[in-house]
C-alpha positions, 0 to 999 in steps of 0.5 A, a space after each residue: 073505683 077500687 084499685 088493687 095493690 097489684 095494679 098500683 105496683 104495675 103502674 110503679 113498675 113494681 111487684 107489691 105484696 104483703 107479708 106478715 103485715 109488711 109491704 114488700 117490693 121488687 122490680 116487676 118481671 116484665 115479658 122483656 125481662 124473660 126474653 133477655 133472661 133466655 138468651 143471656 142464660 144460653 150465651 156461650 163461646 163454647 158451642 161447636 160453631 164458636 170453636 170452629 170459627 176460630 179453629 177453621 181460621 174464619 175469625 180470631 178469638 177476639 173477633 169470635 168473642 165480639 160476634 157472640 156478644 153482638 149476635 147473642 149466640 147461645 149454646 144448647 143440646 150439649 154442643 149446638 149453637 143457638 142463632 137467636 132471632 131477636 127483633 127490634 123490640 128485644 123480643 125473642 121470635 125464635 132460635 135456630 139450633 144447629 150443630 157444626 163440625 171442626 171445619 165450620 160446616 154444618 153437620 149433615 147427619 140426621 141426628 144433627 138436623 137443625 131444629 127450633 127452640 120453639 119445637 124443643 119447648 113444645 116437647 117439654 109438655 107445655 113449657 114456653 118462652 114467649 107468647 109469639 115465639 114462632 113469628 120469625 124475623 131476620 137474624 141480627 135484627 136487634 142490631 138495627 137499634 144501635 146501627 142506624 147509619 150503616 147500610 144493611 147486608 142480608 145473606 142466607 146463612 147465619 154463619 155467613 152474617 157472623 163471619 162477614 160482620 167481622 171482616 166488613 163492619 161497614 155493613 150491618 149483616 143480617 141473615 134470612 135463615 133460608 132461601 125462602 125466608 125473605 118475605 116482604 113482611 120481614 122488611 117492614 122494620 127496615 123501611 128507610 134503610 139502604 139494603 143490599 141482598 147477597 143471594 147464594 149461587 147455583 148452576 141455574 141462578 135460581 137463588 139470585 132470581 128468587 131474591 131479585 123477585 123478592 126485592 121487587 115484591 118488597 119495593 112494591 109494598 105501600 110501606 116501602 114508599 119513599 125508601 131507597 131501592 133494594 139492591 141485589 148483588 150479582 157478584 156470585 152470578 158473574 164471578 163464581 166458577 162453574 164448580 162453585 156454582 155446582 157446589 152452591 156456595 155463598 158469599 163467605 165461601 167465595 171470598 174464602 176460596 179466593 183468599 179475600 178474607 
């Protein structure tokens, strides 16, 4: 059986090549390396979102720096933030690209519609970042590799997770990225952990009911057997004013308007 130079190098974690009769070696550039290279290259404190966090008073400069490092916040398209979705294996699943105004609210003009890194790559005539980049996960999932003792708090918006992580560090804050993004499969890697969901509010309580039903669905899955019950917070349903429900606020807006943070 003949073993090639390439196979030998792979077993050693090296890339082996011959040049002018000399054996050249360098570290093997694994797929994990390319995933890390992608978010490291985009890492920035200068996106519209990061500037607004400090300018609007949500975080101090040092809190913002820490959040950028922990959540690996990127920057692209001139001024947009990239909310990378990185799973527990350090693989980039995708990245949401969003623009923010100075008040730290998402810009609603059509030219600033949110998009995905995967969609941007498709426009580059076959450019790609990873083989399965569009398999989404919770924003902040990579934090669980180090935060093994803290309870997990899940909110809808990435912005909310980033801000509350600085004010309530006793939780590991994740974000679903959307009302309907709490599919049972995304909880598979959270089994055994204590989890509390903080849905947004609305006049009819639809967001709360949707996430309550999602929690019941997760707990009915075979993989969740033996794990703690998933709690769904009713704080906004019970304490938000009719005006706040009409505006469909989330937890960080509620706490800010009530001067709790």
